[in-house]
All heavy atoms as a GROMACS GRO file, in nm:
protein
  454
    1MET      N    1  -7.973  -8.765   3.529
    1MET     CA    2  -8.028  -8.721   3.403
    1MET      C    3  -8.130  -8.610   3.423
    1MET      O    4  -8.134  -8.516   3.345
    1MET     CB    5  -8.090  -8.843   3.332
    1MET     CG    6  -8.131  -8.816   3.192
    1MET     SD    7  -7.985  -8.789   3.091
    1MET     CE    8  -8.058  -8.773   2.936
    2LYS      N    9  -8.212  -8.624   3.531
    2LYS     CA   10  -8.311  -8.521   3.560
    2LYS      C   11  -8.243  -8.388   3.590
    2LYS      O   12  -8.292  -8.282   3.550
    2LYS     CB   13  -8.398  -8.561   3.679
    2LYS     CG   14  -8.508  -8.657   3.649
    2LYS     CD   15  -8.592  -8.677   3.774
    2LYS     CE   16  -8.704  -8.773   3.750
    2LYS     NZ   17  -8.785  -8.794   3.870
    3LYS      N   18  -8.129  -8.396   3.659
    3LYS     CA   19  -8.057  -8.273   3.694
    3LYS      C   20  -8.010  -8.200   3.568
    3LYS      O   21  -8.014  -8.078   3.561
    3LYS     CB   22  -7.939  -8.306   3.785
    3LYS     CG   23  -7.980  -8.348   3.923
    3LYS     CD   24  -7.858  -8.377   4.008
    3LYS     CE   25  -7.900  -8.427   4.145
    3LYS     NZ   26  -7.787  -8.456   4.230
    4LEU      N   27  -7.966  -8.276   3.469
    4LEU     CA   28  -7.923  -8.214   3.344
    4LEU      C   29  -8.040  -8.148   3.272
    4LEU      O   30  -8.026  -8.038   3.216
    4LEU     CB   31  -7.858  -8.318   3.253
    4LEU     CG   32  -7.719  -8.367   3.295
    4LEU    CD1   33  -7.673  -8.477   3.201
    4LEU    CD2   34  -7.620  -8.253   3.296
    5VAL      N   35  -8.153  -8.213   3.271
    5VAL     CA   36  -8.271  -8.156   3.207
    5VAL      C   37  -8.313  -8.029   3.278
    5VAL      O   38  -8.343  -7.927   3.214
    5VAL     CB   39  -8.386  -8.259   3.202
    5VAL    CG1   40  -8.514  -8.194   3.153
    5VAL    CG2   41  -8.349  -8.376   3.112
    6PHE      N   42  -8.315  -8.031   3.412
    6PHE     CA   43  -8.353  -7.911   3.487
    6PHE      C   44  -8.249  -7.800   3.470
    6PHE      O   45  -8.284  -7.683   3.459
    6PHE     CB   46  -8.371  -7.945   3.636
    6PHE     CG   47  -8.497  -8.021   3.664
    6PHE    CD1   48  -8.493  -8.138   3.739
    6PHE    CD2   49  -8.620  -7.977   3.617
    6PHE    CE1   50  -8.609  -8.210   3.766
    6PHE    CE2   51  -8.736  -8.048   3.643
    6PHE     CZ   52  -8.731  -8.165   3.717
    7ALA      N   53  -8.124  -7.836   3.464
    7ALA     CA   54  -8.018  -7.736   3.443
    7ALA      C   55  -8.034  -7.673   3.304
    7ALA      O   56  -8.023  -7.550   3.288
    7ALA     CB   57  -7.881  -7.800   3.458
    8PHE      N   58  -8.061  -7.757   3.205
    8PHE     CA   59  -8.081  -7.705   3.069
    8PHE      C   60  -8.204  -7.614   3.063
    8PHE      O   61  -8.201  -7.508   3.002
    8PHE     CB   62  -8.095  -7.821   2.970
    8PHE     CG   63  -8.117  -7.775   2.829
    8PHE    CD1   64  -8.014  -7.719   2.756
    8PHE    CD2   65  -8.242  -7.787   2.768
    8PHE    CE1   66  -8.033  -7.677   2.626
    8PHE    CE2   67  -8.262  -7.745   2.639
    8PHE     CZ   68  -8.158  -7.690   2.567
    9ALA      N   69  -8.312  -7.656   3.130
    9ALA     CA   70  -8.434  -7.575   3.134
    9ALA      C   71  -8.407  -7.443   3.205
    9ALA      O   72  -8.457  -7.337   3.163
    9ALA     CB   73  -8.546  -7.651   3.201
   10ALA      N   74  -8.327  -7.445   3.308
   10ALA     CA   75  -8.294  -7.322   3.379
   10ALA      C   76  -8.211  -7.228   3.291
   10ALA      O   77  -8.234  -7.106   3.288
   10ALA     CB   78  -8.219  -7.354   3.508
   11VAL      N   79  -8.117  -7.284   3.217
   11VAL     CA   80  -8.035  -7.201   3.127
   11VAL      C   81  -8.122  -7.139   3.019
   11VAL      O   82  -8.108  -7.021   2.985
   11VAL     CB   83  -7.921  -7.287   3.066
   11VAL    CG1   84  -7.853  -7.213   2.952
   11VAL    CG2   85  -7.821  -7.325   3.172
   12VAL      N   86  -8.214  -7.216   2.963
   12VAL     CA   87  -8.304  -7.163   2.860
   12VAL      C   88  -8.392  -7.053   2.918
   12VAL      O   89  -8.411  -6.948   2.856
   12VAL     CB   90  -8.388  -7.277   2.799
   12VAL    CG1   91  -8.498  -7.222   2.711
   12VAL    CG2   92  -8.300  -7.372   2.720
   13ALA      N   93  -8.443  -7.074   3.039
   13ALA     CA   94  -8.529  -6.974   3.101
   13ALA      C   95  -8.453  -6.845   3.127
   13ALA      O   96  -8.503  -6.734   3.103
   13ALA     CB   97  -8.588  -7.029   3.230
   14VAL      N   98  -8.330  -6.856   3.174
   14VAL     CA   99  -8.248  -6.737   3.199
   14VAL      C  100  -8.215  -6.669   3.068
   14VAL      O  101  -8.212  -6.545   3.060
   14VAL     CB  102  -8.120  -6.776   3.278
   14VAL    CG1  103  -8.021  -6.661   3.283
   14VAL    CG2  104  -8.156  -6.822   3.418
   15SER      N  105  -8.191  -6.746   2.964
   15SER     CA  106  -8.160  -6.686   2.833
   15SER      C  107  -8.278  -6.604   2.782
   15SER      O  108  -8.260  -6.492   2.731
   15SER     CB  109  -8.126  -6.795   2.732
   15SER     OG  110  -8.012  -6.866   2.772
   16PHE      N  111  -8.398  -6.659   2.794
   16PHE     CA  112  -8.516  -6.584   2.749
   16PHE      C  113  -8.540  -6.462   2.836
   16PHE      O  114  -8.578  -6.355   2.786
   16PHE     CB  115  -8.640  -6.673   2.748
   16PHE     CG  116  -8.645  -6.767   2.632
   16PHE    CD1  117  -8.671  -6.901   2.651
   16PHE    CD2  118  -8.623  -6.723   2.502
   16PHE    CE1  119  -8.677  -6.989   2.544
   16PHE    CE2  120  -8.627  -6.810   2.394
   16PHE     CZ  121  -8.654  -6.944   2.416
   17ALA      N  122  -8.514  -6.473   2.964
   17ALA     CA  123  -8.534  -6.359   3.054
   17ALA      C  124  -8.431  -6.250   3.026
   17ALA      O  125  -8.460  -6.131   3.039
   17ALA     CB  126  -8.525  -6.405   3.199
   18ALA      N  127  -8.312  -6.288   2.985
   18ALA     CA  128  -8.207  -6.190   2.957
   18ALA      C  129  -8.240  -6.108   2.832
   18ALA      O  130  -8.202  -5.991   2.823
   18ALA     CB  131  -8.073  -6.260   2.939
   19CYS      N  132  -8.308  -6.169   2.739
   19CYS     CA  133  -8.344  -6.096   2.617
   19CYS      C  134  -8.445  -5.986   2.650
   19CYS      O  135  -8.443  -5.881   2.588
   19CYS     CB  136  -8.404  -6.190   2.514
   19CYS     SG  137  -8.284  -6.306   2.447
   20GLY      N  138  -8.530  -6.009   2.744
   20GLY     CA  139  -8.629  -5.909   2.783
   20GLY      C  140  -8.740  -5.897   2.681
   20GLY      O  141  -8.736  -5.956   2.573
   21ASN      N  142  -8.838  -5.822   2.717
   21ASN     CA  143  -8.950  -5.797   2.628
   21ASN      C  144  -8.944  -5.650   2.590
   21ASN      O  145  -9.020  -5.569   2.638
   21ASN     CB  146  -9.082  -5.833   2.698
   21ASN     CG  147  -9.197  -5.832   2.601
   21ASN    OD1  148  -9.177  -5.822   2.482
   21ASN    ND2  149  -9.318  -5.841   2.654
   22LYS      N  150  -8.852  -5.618   2.505
   22LYS     CA  151  -8.828  -5.479   2.468
   22LYS      C  152  -8.926  -5.436   2.361
   22LYS      O  153  -8.904  -5.455   2.242
   22LYS     CB  154  -8.684  -5.462   2.421
   22LYS     CG  155  -8.584  -5.496   2.528
   22LYS     CD  156  -8.444  -5.487   2.477
   22LYS     CE  157  -8.348  -5.530   2.587
   22LYS     NZ  158  -8.212  -5.537   2.541
   23THR      N  159  -9.035  -5.375   2.405
   23THR     CA  160  -9.135  -5.330   2.310
   23THR      C  161  -9.130  -5.180   2.289
   23THR      O  162  -9.209  -5.126   2.213
   23THR     CB  163  -9.277  -5.368   2.359
   23THR    OG1  164  -9.299  -5.310   2.487
   23THR    CG2  165  -9.292  -5.518   2.368
   24GLU      N  166  -9.035  -5.112   2.355
   24GLU     CA  167  -9.025  -4.966   2.340
   24GLU      C  168  -8.974  -4.934   2.200
   24GLU      O  169  -8.883  -4.996   2.148
   24GLU     CB  170  -8.929  -4.909   2.443
   24GLU     CG  171  -8.979  -4.918   2.585
   24GLU     CD  172  -8.879  -4.858   2.682
   24GLU    OE1  173  -8.795  -4.779   2.639
   24GLU    OE2  174  -8.888  -4.892   2.800
   25GLN      N  175  -9.034  -4.833   2.141
   25GLN     CA  176  -8.991  -4.786   2.011
   25GLN      C  177  -8.878  -4.685   2.029
   25GLN      O  178  -8.871  -4.614   2.128
   25GLN     CB  179  -9.108  -4.717   1.939
   25GLN     CG  180  -9.224  -4.808   1.909
   25GLN     CD  181  -9.196  -4.898   1.790
   25GLN    OE1  182  -9.121  -4.861   1.701
   25GLN    NE2  183  -9.255  -5.015   1.789
   26ALA      N  184  -8.791  -4.679   1.934
   26ALA     CA  185  -8.685  -4.578   1.937
   26ALA      C  186  -8.748  -4.440   1.918
   26ALA      O  187  -8.851  -4.425   1.853
   26ALA     CB  188  -8.584  -4.606   1.826
   27ALA      N  189  -8.683  -4.341   1.976
   27ALA     CA  190  -8.734  -4.204   1.963
   27ALA      C  191  -8.730  -4.162   1.817
   27ALA      O  192  -8.633  -4.189   1.746
   27ALA     CB  193  -8.649  -4.109   2.047
   28PRO      N  194  -8.836  -4.097   1.768
   28PRO     CA  195  -8.836  -4.055   1.628
   28PRO      C  196  -8.730  -3.948   1.601
   28PRO      O  197  -8.703  -3.864   1.687
   28PRO     CB  198  -8.977  -3.999   1.607
   28PRO     CG  199  -9.025  -3.965   1.744
   28PRO     CD  200  -8.956  -4.059   1.838
   29VAL      N  201  -8.671  -3.955   1.485
   29VAL     CA  202  -8.568  -3.859   1.447
   29VAL      C  203  -8.634  -3.738   1.384
   29VAL      O  204  -8.724  -3.751   1.300
   29VAL     CB  205  -8.470  -3.925   1.346
   29VAL    CG1  206  -8.366  -3.826   1.299
   29VAL    CG2  207  -8.405  -4.046   1.409
   30ASP      N  208  -8.589  -3.621   1.423
   30ASP     CA  209  -8.643  -3.498   1.368
   30ASP      C  210  -8.579  -3.475   1.231
   30ASP      O  211  -8.466  -3.429   1.221
   30ASP     CB  212  -8.613  -3.381   1.462
   30ASP     CG  213  -8.674  -3.251   1.414
   30ASP    OD1  214  -8.766  -3.256   1.329
   30ASP    OD2  215  -8.631  -3.144   1.461
   31THR      N  216  -8.651  -3.508   1.125
   31THR     CA  217  -8.594  -3.499   0.991
   31THR      C  218  -8.586  -3.355   0.941
   31THR      O  219  -8.510  -3.327   0.850
   31THR     CB  220  -8.676  -3.582   0.891
   31THR    OG1  221  -8.812  -3.538   0.894
   31THR    CG2  222  -8.669  -3.730   0.926
   32ASP      N  223  -8.661  -3.264   1.001
   32ASP     CA  224  -8.654  -3.125   0.958
   32ASP      C  225  -8.516  -3.067   0.982
   32ASP      O  226  -8.461  -2.996   0.897
   32ASP     CB  227  -8.760  -3.041   1.030
   32ASP     CG  228  -8.902  -3.077   0.987
   32ASP    OD1  229  -8.918  -3.132   0.875
   32ASP    OD2  230  -8.995  -3.052   1.064
   33SER      N  231  -8.458  -3.095   1.099
   33SER     CA  232  -8.326  -3.040   1.129
   33SER      C  233  -8.221  -3.103   1.037
   33SER      O  234  -8.126  -3.036   0.996
   33SER     CB  235  -8.290  -3.063   1.275
   33SER     OG  236  -8.283  -3.201   1.304
   34ILE      N  237  -8.236  -3.230   1.003
   34ILE     CA  238  -8.142  -3.294   0.912
   34ILE      C  239  -8.151  -3.231   0.774
   34ILE      O  240  -8.050  -3.204   0.709
   34ILE     CB  241  -8.167  -3.446   0.906
   34ILE    CG1  242  -8.136  -3.508   1.042
   34ILE    CG2  243  -8.085  -3.512   0.797
   34ILE    CD1  244  -8.175  -3.653   1.053
   35GLU      N  245  -8.274  -3.203   0.730
   35GLU     CA  246  -8.292  -3.140   0.599
   35GLU      C  247  -8.230  -3.000   0.597
   35GLU      O  248  -8.170  -2.960   0.498
   35GLU     CB  249  -8.439  -3.133   0.563
   35GLU     CG  250  -8.500  -3.268   0.532
   35GLU     CD  251  -8.651  -3.262   0.512
   35GLU    OE1  252  -8.708  -3.152   0.519
   35GLU    OE2  253  -8.710  -3.367   0.488
   36GLU      N  254  -8.242  -2.926   0.707
   36GLU     CA  255  -8.182  -2.792   0.714
   36GLU      C  256  -8.030  -2.800   0.706
   36GLU      O  257  -7.966  -2.719   0.639
   36GLU     CB  258  -8.226  -2.722   0.842
   36GLU     CG  259  -8.372  -2.685   0.845
   36GLU     CD  260  -8.417  -2.634   0.981
   36GLU    OE1  261  -8.332  -2.616   1.070
   36GLU    OE2  262  -8.538  -2.611   0.998
   37ILE      N  263  -7.972  -2.898   0.774
   37ILE     CA  264  -7.827  -2.914   0.770
   37ILE      C  265  -7.781  -2.950   0.629
   37ILE      O  266  -7.683  -2.894   0.578
   37ILE     CB  267  -7.781  -3.021   0.872
   37ILE    CG1  268  -7.806  -2.972   1.013
   37ILE    CG2  269  -7.636  -3.059   0.852
   37ILE    CD1  270  -7.788  -3.076   1.120
   38VAL      N  271  -7.852  -3.041   0.566
   38VAL     CA  272  -7.815  -3.081   0.430
   38VAL      C  273  -7.828  -2.963   0.335
   38VAL      O  274  -7.741  -2.940   0.251
   38VAL     CB  275  -7.903  -3.200   0.383
   38VAL    CG1  276  -7.886  -3.226   0.235
   38VAL    CG2  277  -7.870  -3.325   0.463
   39ASP      N  278  -7.935  -2.886   0.349
   39ASP     CA  279  -7.954  -2.769   0.263
   39ASP      C  280  -7.841  -2.668   0.282
   39ASP      O  281  -7.791  -2.611   0.185
   39ASP     CB  282  -8.089  -2.703   0.290
   39ASP     CG  283  -8.205  -2.786   0.238
   39ASP    OD1  284  -8.182  -2.875   0.153
   39ASP    OD2  285  -8.319  -2.761   0.282
   40SER      N  286  -7.799  -2.645   0.407
   40SER     CA  287  -7.692  -2.548   0.432
   40SER      C  288  -7.560  -2.598   0.375
   40SER      O  289  -7.481  -2.520   0.321
   40SER     CB  290  -7.680  -2.514   0.580
   40SER     OG  291  -7.603  -2.608   0.647
   41VAL      N  292  -7.535  -2.729   0.385
   41VAL     CA  293  -7.412  -2.785   0.328
   41VAL      C  294  -7.414  -2.773   0.176
   41VAL      O  295  -7.314  -2.736   0.114
   41VAL     CB  296  -7.394  -2.932   0.372
   41VAL    CG1  297  -7.284  -3.000   0.293
   41VAL    CG2  298  -7.366  -2.940   0.520
   42ILE      N  299  -7.528  -2.800   0.116
   42ILE     CA  300  -7.539  -2.789  -0.029
   42ILE      C  301  -7.520  -2.644  -0.072
   42ILE      O  302  -7.450  -2.617  -0.170
   42ILE     CB  303  -7.675  -2.844  -0.077
   42ILE    CG1  304  -7.676  -2.996  -0.061
   42ILE    CG2  305  -7.703  -2.805  -0.221
   42ILE    CD1  306  -7.810  -3.059  -0.090
   43ASP      N  307  -7.579  -2.550   0.001
   43ASP     CA  308  -7.565  -2.409  -0.034
   43ASP      C  309  -7.419  -2.364  -0.023
   43ASP      O  310  -7.368  -2.295  -0.111
   43ASP     CB  311  -7.654  -2.322   0.055
   43ASP     CG  312  -7.802  -2.341   0.026
   43ASP    OD1  313  -7.835  -2.393  -0.083
   43ASP    OD2  314  -7.884  -2.305   0.113
   44SER      N  315  -7.351  -2.402   0.085
   44SER     CA  316  -7.212  -2.360   0.102
   44SER      C  317  -7.122  -2.425  -0.002
   44SER      O  318  -7.026  -2.364  -0.050
   44SER     CB  319  -7.163  -2.391   0.243
   44SER     OG  320  -7.162  -2.530   0.266
   45THR      N  321  -7.153  -2.548  -0.040
   45THR     CA  322  -7.076  -2.616  -0.145
   45THR      C  323  -7.098  -2.548  -0.279
   45THR      O  324  -7.003  -2.530  -0.356
   45THR     CB  325  -7.115  -2.764  -0.153
   45THR    OG1  326  -7.098  -2.824  -0.025
   45THR    CG2  327  -7.032  -2.838  -0.255
   46ALA      N  328  -7.221  -2.508  -0.306
   46ALA     CA  329  -7.250  -2.439  -0.432
   46ALA      C  330  -7.175  -2.306  -0.440
   46ALA      O  331  -7.122  -2.271  -0.546
   46ALA     CB  332  -7.400  -2.416  -0.446
   47VAL      N  333  -7.166  -2.234  -0.329
   47VAL     CA  334  -7.093  -2.107  -0.327
   47VAL      C  335  -6.945  -2.133  -0.352
   47VAL      O  336  -6.881  -2.061  -0.429
   47VAL     CB  337  -7.114  -2.035  -0.192
   47VAL    CG1  338  -7.019  -1.919  -0.176
   47VAL    CG2  339  -7.258  -1.988  -0.180
   48ALA      N  340  -6.890  -2.236  -0.291
   48ALA     CA  341  -6.748  -2.268  -0.310
   48ALA      C  342  -6.720  -2.308  -0.454
   48ALA      O  343  -6.618  -2.267  -0.512
   48ALA     CB  344  -6.706  -2.379  -0.214
   49VAL      N  345  -6.809  -2.386  -0.512
   49VAL     CA  346  -6.792  -2.429  -0.652
   49VAL      C  347  -6.804  -2.309  -0.745
   49VAL      O  348  -6.726  -2.295  -0.839
   49VAL     CB  349  -6.893  -2.540  -0.688
   49VAL    CG1  350  -6.895  -2.565  -0.838
   49VAL    CG2  351  -6.861  -2.667  -0.612
   50ASP      N  352  -6.899  -2.221  -0.718
   50ASP     CA  353  -6.915  -2.102  -0.802
   50ASP      C  354  -6.792  -2.013  -0.797
   50ASP      O  355  -6.745  -1.963  -0.901
   50ASP     CB  356  -7.039  -2.023  -0.760
   50ASP     CG  357  -7.169  -2.093  -0.797
   50ASP    OD1  358  -7.165  -2.185  -0.882
   50ASP    OD2  359  -7.274  -2.056  -0.740
   51SER      N  360  -6.736  -1.992  -0.677
   51SER     CA  361  -6.619  -1.907  -0.666
   51SER      C  362  -6.497  -1.973  -0.731
   51SER      O  363  -6.414  -1.906  -0.793
   51SER     CB  364  -6.590  -1.872  -0.520
   51SER     OG  365  -6.561  -1.988  -0.446
   52ALA      N  366  -6.486  -2.105  -0.718
   52ALA     CA  367  -6.375  -2.176  -0.782
   52ALA      C  368  -6.388  -2.170  -0.934
   52ALA      O  369  -6.289  -2.151  -1.005
   52ALA     CB  370  -6.370  -2.320  -0.734
   53ALA      N  371  -6.509  -2.184  -0.983
   53ALA     CA  372  -6.532  -2.176  -1.128
   53ALA      C  373  -6.500  -2.037  -1.180
   53ALA      O  374  -6.440  -2.022  -1.287
   53ALA     CB  375  -6.675  -2.215  -1.161
   54ALA      N  376  -6.536  -1.936  -1.104
   54ALA     CA  377  -6.506  -1.798  -1.145
   54ALA      C  378  -6.355  -1.776  -1.149
   54ALA      O  379  -6.303  -1.710  -1.240
   54ALA     CB  380  -6.573  -1.700  -1.050
   55ALA      N  381  -6.283  -1.833  -1.052
   55ALA     CA  382  -6.137  -1.819  -1.050
   55ALA      C  383  -6.074  -1.889  -1.169
   55ALA      O  384  -5.979  -1.838  -1.230
   55ALA     CB  385  -6.081  -1.874  -0.920
   56VAL      N  386  -6.127  -2.003  -1.206
   56VAL     CA  387  -6.073  -2.077  -1.322
   56VAL      C  388  -6.100  -1.998  -1.449
   56VAL      O  389  -6.013  -1.986  -1.536
   56VAL     CB  390  -6.136  -2.219  -1.329
   56VAL    CG1  391  -6.107  -2.284  -1.463
   56VAL    CG2  392  -6.086  -2.304  -1.214
   57VAL      N  393  -6.218  -1.943  -1.462
   57VAL     CA  394  -6.252  -1.865  -1.581
   57VAL      C  395  -6.163  -1.741  -1.590
   57VAL      O  396  -6.112  -1.708  -1.697
   57VAL     CB  397  -6.402  -1.827  -1.580
   57VAL    CG1  398  -6.432  -1.724  -1.686
   57VAL    CG2  399  -6.488  -1.951  -1.599
   58ASP      N  400  -6.142  -1.675  -1.476
   58ASP     CA  401  -6.056  -1.557  -1.477
   58ASP      C  402  -5.912  -1.592  -1.515
   58ASP      O  403  -5.849  -1.520  -1.594
   58ASP     CB  404  -6.060  -1.490  -1.340
   58ASP     CG  405  -6.194  -1.424  -1.310
   58ASP    OD1  406  -6.272  -1.404  -1.406
   58ASP    OD2  407  -6.220  -1.396  -1.191
   59SER      N  408  -5.860  -1.701  -1.458
   59SER     CA  409  -5.722  -1.739  -1.490
   59SER      C  410  -5.710  -1.785  -1.635
   59SER      O  411  -5.609  -1.760  -1.701
   59SER     CB  412  -5.670  -1.846  -1.394
   59SER     OG  413  -5.744  -1.965  -1.411
   60ALA      N  414  -5.812  -1.852  -1.686
   60ALA     CA  415  -5.810  -1.894  -1.826
   60ALA      C  416  -5.817  -1.772  -1.918
   60ALA      O  417  -5.746  -1.767  -2.020
   60ALA     CB  418  -5.927  -1.988  -1.855
   61ALA      N  419  -5.898  -1.675  -1.881
   61ALA     CA  420  -5.907  -1.553  -1.962
   61ALA      C  421  -5.774  -1.478  -1.959
   61ALA      O  422  -5.730  -1.424  -2.062
   61ALA     CB  423  -6.020  -1.465  -1.911
   62ALA      N  424  -5.708  -1.476  -1.845
   62ALA     CA  425  -5.578  -1.407  -1.835
   62ALA      C  426  -5.474  -1.482  -1.916
   62ALA      O  427  -5.387  -1.419  -1.980
   62ALA     CB  428  -5.536  -1.398  -1.688
   63ALA      N  429  -5.479  -1.614  -1.919
   63ALA     CA  430  -5.382  -1.691  -1.996
   63ALA      C  431  -5.402  -1.672  -2.145
   63ALA      O  432  -5.306  -1.665  -2.221
   63ALA     CB  433  -5.393  -1.839  -1.958
   64VAL      N  434  -5.526  -1.661  -2.188
   64VAL     CA  435  -5.556  -1.642  -2.330
   64VAL      C  436  -5.516  -1.501  -2.373
   64VAL      O  437  -5.468  -1.480  -2.484
   64VAL     CB  438  -5.707  -1.669  -2.357
   64VAL    CG1  439  -5.746  -1.626  -2.497
   64VAL    CG2  440  -5.738  -1.816  -2.334
   65ALA      N  441  -5.533  -1.404  -2.283
   65ALA     CA  442  -5.502  -1.266  -2.316
   65ALA      C  443  -5.352  -1.244  -2.331
   65ALA      O  444  -5.311  -1.153  -2.401
   65ALA     CB  445  -5.558  -1.173  -2.208
   66GLN      N  446  -5.270  -1.328  -2.272
   66GLN     CA  447  -5.124  -1.308  -2.283
   66GLN      C  448  -5.074  -1.359  -2.409
   66GLN      O  449  -5.054  -1.406  -2.492
   66GLN     CB  450  -5.054  -1.376  -2.166
   66GLN     CG  451  -5.082  -1.308  -2.038
   66GLN     CD  452  -5.012  -1.378  -1.921
   66GLN    OE1  453  -4.956  -1.485  -1.934
   66GLN    NE2  454  -5.015  -1.316  -1.807
   0.00000   0.00000   0.00000
């Protein structure tokens, strides 16, 4: 019975040791670069939407003129 208790205590000790004491913080993320990427994507999407809208208006005007 003592052997089982010691074996169980050893397993618990190894389990706690395996978890480690990880107190390191993750590296901070540079949010400025993320904001620049998002802004560039938004700008390019706005240009694409504007050009598509202009094409729709032109084709609608041509259809009405016929």
